[in-house]
C-alpha positions in Angstrom: -29.9 29.1 28.8 -32.8 26.9 27.6 -35.3 25.3 29.9 -36.4 21.7 29.0 -39.7 20.2 29.9 -40.5 16.5 29.5 -44.1 15.6 29.4 -45.4 12.1 28.9 -48.9 10.6 28.9 -50.7 7.4 28.2 -53.9 6.9 26.2 -55.7 5.7 29.3 -55.3 9.0 31.1 -56.8 10.8 28.2 -59.8 8.6 28.2 -60.2 9.1 31.9 -60.3 12.8 31.4 -63.0 12.4 28.8 -60.7 13.2 25.9 -60.4 10.8 22.9 -57.3 8.8 22.3 -56.1 7.7 18.8 -57.9 4.6 17.6 -54.6 2.9 17.0 -51.7 2.3 19.4 -49.2 4.5 17.7 -46.7 6.4 19.8 -46.9 10.2 19.5 -43.7 12.1 20.0 -42.5 15.7 19.2 -40.1 18.2 20.4 -41.2 21.9 20.7 -38.6 24.6 21.0 -40.1 28.0 21.7 -37.9 31.0 20.8 -38.5 34.7 21.6 -42.1 35.9 20.9 -43.4 32.5 21.4 -42.5 31.0 18.0 -42.6 27.2 18.2 -40.0 25.2 16.3 -41.6 21.7 16.1 -39.6 18.6 15.2 -40.8 15.0 14.9 -39.8 11.8 13.2 -43.0 11.6 11.1 -46.2 13.5 10.2 -48.2 12.0 13.1 -45.7 13.4 15.7 -45.4 16.7 13.8 -49.2 17.2 13.8 -49.1 16.3 17.5 -46.6 19.1 18.2 -48.5 21.6 16.1 -51.8 21.0 17.8 -50.2 21.3 21.3 -48.4 24.5 20.4 -51.4 26.1 18.7 -53.7 25.2 21.6 -51.3 26.8 24.1 -51.8 30.2 22.3 -55.2 30.0 20.7 -57.3 27.1 22.1 -60.4 29.3 22.7 -60.1 30.8 19.2 -59.9 27.4 17.6 -62.7 26.0 19.7 -65.1 28.8 18.7 -64.2 28.5 15.0 -64.7 24.8 15.1 -68.1 25.5 16.7 -68.9 27.8 13.7 -67.7 25.1 11.2 -69.9 22.5 12.9 -73.0 24.7 12.7 -73.4 24.9 16.5 -73.1 28.6 17.4 -76.8 28.9 18.1 -76.6 25.9 20.4 -74.2 27.6 22.8 -74.6 31.4 22.1 -78.3 31.6 21.0 -79.4 33.1 17.7 -78.2 36.6 18.6 -74.6 37.5 17.7 -72.4 36.8 14.8 -69.4 34.6 13.8 -66.0 36.1 13.2 -66.9 36.3 9.6 -69.8 38.6 10.4 -72.6 36.1 9.7 -75.5 35.8 12.1 -75.4 32.7 14.3 -78.5 31.1 12.8 -77.8 31.5 9.1 -74.2 30.6 9.8 -75.3 27.4 11.5 -77.6 26.4 8.7 -75.0 27.2 6.1 -72.2 25.1 7.7 -74.6 22.3 8.5 -75.2 22.2 4.7 -71.5 22.7 3.8 -70.1 20.1 6.2 -72.6 17.3 5.9 -71.4 13.8 6.8 -71.1 12.7 3.2 -68.9 15.7 2.2 -66.7 15.1 5.1 -66.4 11.4 4.3 -65.3 12.2 0.7 -62.9 14.8 1.9 -61.3 12.4 4.4 -61.1 9.5 2.1 -59.3 11.7 -0.5 -56.4 12.5 1.8 -53.2 10.5 1.5 -51.8 8.9 4.7 -49.3 11.7 5.5 -52.2 14.2 5.6 -54.4 12.0 7.7 -51.5 11.6 10.1 -51.0 15.3 10.4 -54.7 15.8 11.1 -54.9 13.0 13.6 -51.7 14.2 15.3 -53.0 17.8 15.4 -56.2 16.8 17.1 -54.3 14.6 19.6 -51.9 17.4 20.4 -54.7 19.9 21.0 -56.5 17.5 23.2 -53.3 16.7 25.1 -53.0 20.4 25.9 -56.6 20.4 27.2 -55.7 17.4 29.4 -52.5 19.0 30.7 -54.0 22.4 31.5 -57.8 22.2 31.6 -57.5 25.5 29.7 -56.7 27.2 33.0 -56.2 31.0 32.6 -57.9 31.2 29.2 -61.0 33.1 28.3 -63.0 29.9 27.7 -62.0 27.8 30.7 -65.0 25.8 31.9 -67.2 26.7 28.9 -69.4 24.0 27.6 -68.3 24.6 24.1 -64.6 24.0 24.8 -64.5 20.4 23.8 -62.0 17.8 22.5 -61.0 18.2 18.9 -61.6 15.6 16.2 -59.6 15.3 13.0 -62.9 15.9 11.1 -63.1 19.3 12.8 -60.0 20.3 10.9 -61.5 19.2 7.7 -64.6 21.3 8.5 -62.4 24.3 9.0 -60.6 23.5 5.7 -63.9 23.3 3.8 -64.9 26.6 5.4 -61.6 28.1 4.1 -62.2 26.8 0.6 -65.5 28.6 0.1 -64.3 32.0 1.4 -64.2 33.4 -2.2 -67.3 31.5 -3.4 -70.4 30.0 -1.7 -69.3 31.4 1.7 -69.9 34.9 0.4 -73.5 34.0 -0.4 -74.4 32.2 2.9 -77.1 34.7 3.9 -78.4 34.8 0.3 -78.7 31.0 0.3 -80.7 31.1 3.5 -83.0 33.8 2.1 -84.1 31.8 -0.9 -87.8 30.9 -0.5 -90.2 29.8 -3.3 -92.6 32.5 -4.6 -95.9 32.6 -2.7 -94.3 31.5 0.6 -93.4 33.6 3.5 -90.0 35.2 3.4 -87.2 33.4 5.3 -87.3 33.7 9.0 -83.6 32.8 9.2 -82.2 36.0 7.7 -83.6 39.5 6.9 -83.3 41.4 3.7 -81.0 43.9 5.4 -78.6 41.2 6.4 -78.5 39.8 2.9 -77.7 43.2 1.5 -75.1 43.8 4.2 -73.5 40.5 3.2 -73.3 41.6 -0.4 -71.5 44.7 0.7 -69.2 42.6 2.7 -68.5 40.5 -0.4 -67.5 43.6 -2.2 -64.9 44.3 0.5 -63.4 40.8 0.5 -60.3 41.9 -1.4 -59.8 44.9 0.9 -60.1 42.8 4.1 -58.3 39.8 2.7 -55.8 41.3 0.4 -52.0 41.1 0.2 -48.8 42.4 -1.3 -46.0 40.3 -2.4 -42.7 41.1 -4.2 -40.1 38.6 -5.4 -36.8 40.1 -6.6 -34.4 38.0 -8.7 -30.7 37.9 -9.5 -30.8 40.7 -12.1 -32.1 43.3 -9.6 -31.1 42.0 -6.1 -28.2 43.6 -4.4 -26.3 40.3 -4.0 -27.6 38.5 -7.0 -29.7 36.1 -5.0 -33.4 35.8 -4.5 -35.4 38.2 -2.3 -39.1 37.8 -1.2 -41.4 40.2 0.6 -44.6 38.6 1.9 -47.2 41.1 3.3 -50.6 39.4 3.4 -53.5 41.5 4.7 -55.7 39.3 6.7 -58.1 39.6 9.7 -56.5 40.2 13.1 -59.3 38.0 14.6 -61.1 34.8 13.9 -60.8 31.9 11.4 -58.2 33.6 9.2 -55.8 34.7 11.9 -52.3 33.6 11.0 -49.9 31.7 13.3 -46.1 31.5 13.1 -44.4 28.1 13.3 -41.4 26.1 12.1 -41.8 22.5 11.1 -39.1 19.9 10.8 -38.9 16.2 10.0 -35.1 15.5 9.7 -34.1 14.7 6.2 -37.6 15.3 4.8 -38.9 18.7 5.8 -37.6 22.0 7.2 -40.0 24.9 6.6 -40.9 28.0 8.5 -43.7 30.5 8.1 -47.3 31.0 9.0 -50.4 28.9 9.0 -54.2 29.5 9.3 -56.1 28.1 12.3 -56.4 24.3 12.2 -53.9 24.0 9.3 -51.1 21.5 10.1 -49.1 23.0 7.3 -47.3 26.2 6.5 -49.3 28.4 4.1 -46.8 31.2 3.5 -43.2 30.5 4.3 -39.6 29.6 3.4 -37.1 26.8 3.5 -33.4 26.8 2.7 -34.3 26.4 -0.9 -37.4 28.5 -1.7 -39.6 31.3 -0.3 -43.1 32.0 -1.3 -46.2 34.0 -0.5 -49.8 34.4 -1.7 -52.1 37.2 -2.6 -55.9 37.0 -3.1 -56.5 36.8 -6.8 -59.1 38.4 -9.0 -60.2 35.1 -10.7 -63.8 33.8 -10.5 -64.0 30.7 -8.3 -67.7 30.4 -8.8 -70.4 31.1 -11.4 -74.0 31.9 -10.9 -76.8 30.4 -13.0 -80.1 32.0 -13.9 -82.7 29.3 -13.9 -85.8 29.4 -16.1 -88.6 28.2 -13.9 -91.3 25.9 -15.0 -94.4 28.1 -15.3 -96.5 25.2 -14.0 -94.3 24.6 -10.9 -92.1 27.2 -9.2 -90.3 24.2 -7.5 -89.0 23.1 -10.9 -86.8 24.6 -13.6 -86.2 23.9 -17.2 -83.0 22.8 -18.9 -83.1 22.3 -22.6 -86.9 22.3 -22.4 -87.2 19.6 -19.8 -88.5 20.2 -16.4 -86.3 19.3 -13.5 -87.4 19.4 -9.8 -85.4 21.3 -7.2 -83.9 19.2 -4.5 -85.3 20.1 -1.1 -82.8 19.7 1.8 -84.1 20.0 5.3 -81.5 21.4 7.7 -81.8 21.2 11.4 -79.8 23.0 14.1 -80.1 23.2 17.8 -80.7 26.6 19.4 -80.3 27.9 23.0 -83.7 29.5 23.6 -84.2 32.6 25.8 -85.6 30.4 28.6 -82.3 28.5 28.7 -83.6 25.3 27.1 -82.2 23.9 23.9 -84.7 23.6 21.0 -84.5 22.7 17.3 -84.9 24.9 14.3 -85.3 23.7 10.8 -84.9 25.3 7.4 -85.3 24.1 3.8 -82.6 24.8 1.4 -83.2 24.3 -2.3 -80.6 22.9 -4.7 -80.5 22.8 -8.5 -78.1 20.6 -10.5 -75.7 23.6 -10.5 -75.9 24.2 -6.8 -78.0 25.9 -4.1 -80.4 28.7 -4.9 -80.0 32.1 -3.5 -82.0 35.3 -3.2 -80.8 38.9 -3.1 -83.3 41.8 -3.0 -83.2 43.8 -6.2 -80.6 41.7 -7.8 -81.2 37.9 -7.7 -85.0 37.3 -7.2 -86.8 34.0 -6.9 -90.2 34.7 -8.6 -92.5 32.9 -10.9 -90.1 33.2 -13.9 -86.6 32.9 -12.6 -84.3 32.0 -9.8 -80.5 32.0 -9.3 -78.1 29.3 -8.2 -74.4 29.4 -7.2 -71.8 26.8 -8.2 -68.5 26.9 -6.3 -65.5 25.3 -7.9 -63.8 24.8 -4.5 -66.6 22.6 -3.2 -64.9 19.7 -4.9 -61.4 20.8 -4.0 -60.2 17.9 -1.8 -56.6 18.6 -2.8 -55.9 21.8 -0.8 -54.1 20.2 2.1 -52.0 18.1 -0.4 -51.2 21.3 -2.2 -49.6 23.0 0.7 -47.9 19.8 1.8 -46.3 19.7 -1.6 -45.3 23.3 -1.5 -43.8 22.9 2.0 -41.6 20.0 0.6 -40.5 21.8 -2.6 -36.7 22.0 -2.9 -36.6 24.3 -5.9 -38.7 26.9 -7.7 -39.4 24.3 -10.5 -40.7 21.8 -7.9 -42.9 24.4 -6.4 -44.4 25.4 -9.7 -44.8 21.8 -10.8 -46.6 20.9 -7.6 -49.1 23.8 -8.1 -49.8 22.8 -11.7 -49.9 19.0 -10.9 -52.1 19.1 -7.8 -54.2 22.2 -8.7 -55.3 22.7 -5.2 -54.7 26.4 -4.6 -58.2 27.7 -3.7 -58.3 31.5 -4.4 -54.8 33.0 -4.3 -51.9 33.9 -6.5 -48.5 32.4 -5.7 -45.2 34.4 -5.8 -41.9 32.8 -5.1 -38.1 33.0 -5.4 -35.1 30.7 -4.7 -31.4 30.8 -3.9 -30.5 30.9 -7.6 -32.3 34.2 -8.0 -35.2 33.1 -10.2 -38.6 34.6 -9.5 -42.1 33.1 -10.2 -45.6 34.4 -10.5 -48.5 32.0 -10.8 -52.2 32.6 -11.1 -53.0 28.9 -10.8 -56.0 28.5 -8.6 -59.3 26.6 -8.9 -61.2 28.4 -11.7 -64.2 27.1 -13.7 -63.6 26.4 -17.4 -65.8 27.8 -20.1 -64.7 27.7 -23.8 -64.6 30.9 -25.8 -67.9 29.8 -27.5 -69.5 29.4 -24.1 -68.2 32.7 -22.9 -69.8 34.3 -26.0 -73.1 32.4 -25.8 -73.8 31.8 -22.1 -72.6 34.8 -20.1 -75.4 37.3 -19.3 -74.1 40.7 -20.2 -76.2 42.7 -17.8 -74.4 41.0 -14.9 -71.1 40.9 -16.6 -70.9 44.7 -16.3 -71.2 44.3 -12.5 -68.3 41.8 -12.5 -70.5 38.8 -11.7 -70.3 35.7 -13.9 -73.9 34.8 -14.4 -74.7 32.0 -17.0 -77.8 30.7 -18.6 -79.0 27.8 -16.6 -81.6 26.8 -19.1 -79.0 25.4 -21.5 -76.9 22.3 -20.6 -74.4 23.7 -23.1 -73.6 26.3 -20.5 -72.3 23.8 -18.0 -68.6 24.0 -17.2 -66.7 21.9 -19.7 -63.3 20.1 -19.7 -60.5 21.6 -21.7 -58.0 19.4 -23.5 -55.4 18.2 -21.0 -57.5 19.2 -18.1 -56.5 17.5 -14.8 -59.9 18.0 -13.2 -63.3 18.1 -15.0 -64.7 21.6 -15.2 -61.6 23.4 -14.2 -59.3 25.7 -16.2 -56.1 23.7 -16.9 -52.8 25.3 -15.8 -51.7 25.7 -19.4 -54.4 28.3 -19.8 -53.6 30.2 -16.7 -51.0 32.9 -16.1 -47.4 31.9 -15.3 -44.3 34.0 -15.4 -40.7 33.2 -14.5 -38.1 36.0 -14.6 -34.8 37.1 -13.1 -35.7 40.7 -12.3 -38.9 40.9 -10.3 -42.6 40.0 -10.1 -45.2 41.6 -7.8 -48.9 41.5 -7.0 -51.3 43.5 -4.8 -54.6 41.7 -5.6 -54.6 42.8 -9.2 -55.1 40.6 -12.2 -52.1 38.9 -13.7 -51.7 41.6 -16.3 -49.1 43.9 -14.8 -47.2 41.5 -12.6 -44.2 42.8 -14.4 -44.8 45.6 -17.0 -41.9 44.3 -19.1 -43.9 41.2 -19.9 -47.6 41.8 -19.6 -49.8 38.7 -19.2 -52.7 39.0 -21.6 -55.2 36.9 -23.5 -56.7 34.8 -20.7 -60.3 33.9 -20.1 -62.1 36.7 -18.2 -62.9 34.2 -15.5 -59.1 33.9 -14.9 -57.5 37.3 -15.5 -58.4 40.5 -17.3 -56.0 42.9 -19.0 -56.3 46.5 -19.9 -58.0 47.2 -16.5 -57.0 49.8 -13.9 -54.1 48.8 -11.7 -54.6 49.1 -8.0 -53.0 52.0 -6.1 -50.9 49.6 -4.1 -49.5 47.9 -7.2 -48.8 51.3 -8.8 -46.9 52.3 -5.7 -44.9 49.0 -5.8 -44.1 49.3 -9.5 -43.0 52.9 -8.9 -40.5 51.7 -6.3 -39.3 48.8 -8.4 -38.9 50.6 -11.8 -35.5 51.2 -13.4 -32.5 49.0 -13.2 -31.1 49.9 -9.8 -30.2 47.2 -7.3 -32.7 46.3 -4.6 -31.8 45.1 -1.1 -33.9 43.8 1.8 -34.1 47.3 3.4 -35.6 48.7 0.2 -38.4 46.1 0.4 -39.0 46.7 4.1 -39.3 50.5 3.5 -42.1 49.9 1.0 -44.2 48.7 4.0 -42.8 50.9 6.8 -42.9 54.2 4.8 -46.7 54.1 5.2 -46.9 56.4 2.1 -50.5 57.2 0.9 -50.0 56.8 -2.8 -53.4 58.1 -3.8 -52.5 61.4 -2.1 -49.8 61.8 -4.7 -52.5 61.5 -7.3 -55.2 63.8 -5.8 -54.0 65.9 -2.9 -52.6 68.8 -4.8 -55.8 69.2 -6.7 -57.9 68.7 -3.6 -56.0 71.5 -1.8 -56.9 73.8 -4.7 -60.5 73.5 -3.5 -59.4 74.9 -0.2 -58.4 78.3 -1.8 -60.5 79.6 -0.2 -61.9 76.9 2.1 -65.6 76.3 1.6 -67.8 77.0 4.6 -67.5 74.1 7.1 -64.2 72.8 5.8 -61.7 75.1 7.6 -60.4 72.4 9.9 -60.3 69.9 7.1 -58.4 72.1 4.8 -55.9 73.2 7.5 -55.3 69.6 8.5 -54.9 68.4 4.9 -52.6 71.3 4.1 -50.2 70.3 6.8 -50.5 66.5 6.3 -47.3 64.7 5.4 -49.1 62.2 3.1 -48.2 59.3 5.4 -50.0 57.3 8.1 -47.2 57.0 10.5 -47.8 57.2 14.2 -46.8 60.8 14.3 -48.8 61.9 11.2 -51.6 64.3 11.7 -55.3 63.3 11.1 -55.1 64.3 7.5 -55.7 60.8 6.3 -59.1 60.7 8.0 -60.3 63.6 6.0 -58.6 62.4 2.8 -60.1 58.9 3.1 -63.6 60.3 3.6 -63.1 62.6 0.6 -61.8 59.8 -1.7 -64.8 57.5 -0.9 -67.0 60.3 -2.2 -64.8 61.4 -5.1 -64.7 58.0 -6.6 -68.5 58.2 -7.2 -68.2 61.3 -9.3 -68.8 60.5 -13.0 -65.8 61.8 -15.0 -64.0 63.0 -11.9 -60.5 62.1 -12.9 -58.5 64.7 -14.8 -56.6 61.9 -16.5 -59.0 58.9 -16.7 -57.6 55.4 -17.0 -55.8 54.7 -20.2 -54.7 51.1 -20.8 -51.7 52.5 -22.7 -50.6 54.3 -19.6 -51.7 51.9 -16.9 -49.1 53.0 -14.3 -49.8 56.8 -14.7 -53.6 56.8 -14.9 -56.1 57.6 -13.5 -54.8 60.8 -11.8 -55.8 64.2 -10.7 -59.2 65.9 -10.3 -60.9 67.4 -13.4 -61.2 70.8 -11.8 -61.5 72.4 -15.3 -65.0 70.8 -15.5 -67.4 73.0 -13.5 -69.7 70.1 -12.6 -66.8 68.0 -11.4 -65.4 70.9 -9.4 -68.8 71.5 -7.8 -69.2 67.8 -6.9 -65.7 67.6 -5.6 -66.4 70.6 -3.3 -69.5 68.9 -2.1 -67.5 65.8 -1.4 -65.0 67.8 0.6 -67.8 69.5 2.6 -69.4 66.1 3.3 -66.1 64.6 4.3 -65.4 67.5 6.7 -68.8 67.1 8.3 -68.2 63.4 8.8 -64.8 63.7 10.4 -65.5 66.9 12.3 -68.5 65.0 13.8 -66.1 62.6 15.4 -64.5 65.4 17.4 -61.0 64.6 16.2 -58.6 67.3 17.3 -56.1 68.9 14.9 -53.2 68.2 17.2 -54.0 64.5 17.6 -51.6 62.0 16.0 -52.6 59.0 13.8 -51.1 56.8 16.5 -53.6 58.2 19.0 -56.5 57.5 16.7 -55.9 54.1 15.1 -55.7 51.6 17.9 -55.7 48.0 18.9 -55.9 46.6 22.5 -58.4 47.3 25.2 -59.4 50.7 26.7 -57.0 50.3 29.6 -54.0 49.5 27.4 -54.4 50.8 23.8 -51.7 50.6 21.3 -51.4 52.9 18.3 -50.9 51.2 14.9 -49.4 52.7 11.7 -50.9 52.2 8.3 -54.1 52.8 6.4 -56.5 51.3 3.9 -55.0 49.8 0.8 -57.7 51.4 -1.4 -55.8 54.7 -0.8 -52.5 53.0 -1.9 -51.1 52.4 1.5 -48.8 49.3 1.1 -49.0 48.7 4.9 -52.7 48.2 4.5 -54.7 48.4 7.7 -58.5 48.3 7.8 -60.0 49.9 10.8 -63.5 51.3 11.7 -64.6 54.2 13.8 -65.7 53.0 17.2 -66.8 55.9 19.5 -63.5 57.8 19.8 -61.0 55.9 17.7 -60.4 53.8 14.7 -60.2 50.1 15.8 -58.0 47.8 13.8 -59.9 44.9 12.2 -57.5 43.5 9.6 -54.5 44.3 7.5 -50.8 43.5 7.6 -50.6 40.2 9.4 -47.7 37.8 8.9 -44.8 39.8 7.4 -41.8 37.8 6.0 -38.8 39.2 4.2 -36.4 36.5 3.0 -32.9 37.1 1.6 -31.1 34.0 0.1 -27.5 34.8 1.1 -24.4 32.8 0.4 -24.9 31.3 3.9 -28.5 30.4 3.4 -31.8 32.1 3.9 -31.7 35.1 6.2 -35.2 36.1 7.2 -36.8 38.9 9.2 -40.4 39.6 10.0 -43.2 39.3 12.5 -46.8 38.5 13.2 -48.5 42.0 13.5 -51.1 40.9 16.0 -48.7 38.5 17.9 -49.0 34.7 18.4 -51.7 34.4 21.1 -55.3 35.6 21.1 -55.4 35.2 24.9 -55.0 38.6 26.7 -53.2 36.8 29.6 -50.5 35.4 27.4 -47.0 36.9 27.4 -47.3 36.6 23.6 -50.6 38.5 23.2 -49.0 41.8 22.0 -45.2 41.5 22.2 -44.9 41.4 18.4 -47.7 44.0 18.0 -45.5 46.5 19.9 -42.7 45.7 17.5 -45.1 46.2 14.6 -46.2 49.6 16.0 -42.5 50.6 16.2 -42.0 49.1 12.7 -39.2 46.8 13.9 -38.9 43.5 12.1 -36.7 41.0 14.1 -34.6 38.3 12.6 -36.5 34.9 12.4 -34.4 32.1 13.9 -34.3 29.3 11.3 -31.1 27.3 11.7 -30.4 25.0 14.6 -27.6 27.3 15.7 -29.9 30.4 15.7 -32.6 28.5 17.7 -30.1 27.3 20.3 -28.7 30.8 20.7 -32.0 32.3 21.5 -31.8 33.6 25.1 -35.4 32.9 25.8 -35.4 29.3 24.4 -37.7 26.8 26.1 -37.8 23.2 25.1 -40.5 20.6 25.6 -40.2 16.9 24.9 -43.8 15.7 24.3 -44.7 12.0 24.3 -47.8 9.9 24.4 -48.4 6.3 23.9 
């Protein structure tokens, strides 16, 4: 039996509580129906009311999380937490504040806001009002941040700040510390960030795809068991912070009915399904920024030359407030330097600023004011063609691929994100080869001819047009696991694109090889088959290497006895009851991949799904280095005092010390489809990121039938009943049915209904 709450408020009461009311006298109204596991099904007559319901529901589960992430996006962490500590993105408070003060300056926010159509503005205004309404109703009682000075009313612009933060995750945001480290030659090094922090940030940039990766498979009518479309969405995102997904179902009768998951502060579904289509995203390999090497004016290190003419660097003074050790609030300032391409950066040993050269970063997503409109259009798509057309027309996808299917059994792969455009001549003349080998697009900044250009038919100046980006529609399957577009379906390789967009004839990731192995042939595929790809927790790289690795254990080199015994009895999985073999294997693989010529069968672009494979044990030097890698791996893991009889579910944990929970899965680099990234913390591996919102949609004759969960549960608040309920399901590898139809929602035994109104 459902329980109904009716809550009403007037604008005057909000003002009396110190919370802002909407500037206009519109009535806000929404219905929220919570089903089991705290999933809100939000219905309203318009976008203003829908945003209102979203903001209220999200605040109930994650008000403190959102408040802190808004603080980060406003550049105010140091004001409340001091300069020590880091944001959820791992950036120190002070460089983070300066970076976001630069990113979200008033003029950028004004342009972003003015570019939004009225429905988006209404969603943002409604969201802020709903969040603030929850604060007024509850005063955040029972949360971790109740009474904190930084728990403040939300503004619609705060949501735009969060959106701009999301946009630069695959571009300028990865160079935040490097930007703050850039100081002219002859001046003291930056006091904002140390060299070690910059180098650590560059290592973090290299791990971006590992910590923000994803799998997705769309199966069409030729291969699905019932001839309809199937979609598996398995994004691998952080379990904490600004990229922590949230489940919700949004309805405006006659206009919108979409269910899925959203990122914090987003009044839209980012990955989801409707009665017509289902879609997911995977982080792509495209370049969403370029770097420029500037030729400095020998007479003035504050100027650079373009086509022989000297141009001054723009100096921008940034100021942030800082909580000092004595408890007072002071002000710190920092000068950021900008070229016509973008801000300068400095990385020790890689990107210097000396008397001859400097480097700048240009991010294509800094001008992407269409991202909210993009997901608004996707949410409203009523066919696969509409979805594809919206992505090509709006061109607002920031840094992900799109995979989708529909009830008719067509499947779609798109690599249609925001990518700079350079002509073939520019690619030949402007790209610096010494950096190209490192996978970094660095261009000559001394030639205006190396500026991004506009292709014929381009919708936006400087961006690669959709016609020159990968698109594939089929009726068997498409898949992606953060690879280039090349092998989305081996029957139809996608080749010939700009290297900034997609590369072919490059190694295929172990996760994609695992998926393609499961999908090959002409057998029929059902929902259970897709679910097992995740829940099997198979370590695919073990199938490539373990047999040869065990040859090194005959006999076991000194110091590897425990490692060899554990690896010998390991089941090649990372299930809860698997032994600790994965710990030894992972440590070995990290070292093996650094061995030059270590593979028995190196990568062959003619055999992309079978190579590389094996250890070149017939080469004495490789055999010796592999043995050394095994010894070093054994020393590392033995040093952690892991016992041979411990299970993986006792080692890889989430939750606090008093109530830990074992989590299956392992790192995607080792080919684990259920990718889980964890780090050793004292006596266990603590989960940081990985499988997050899981969605498996089957378009049956009776409409979409969906199952799935949010691996880390709905609420970040330990006191919430929905803090770990779904996490326990995830640990047991149970995917419940997702209630989508009105009948399914009403039948939920834990249904609670709230009628929310404000005028």
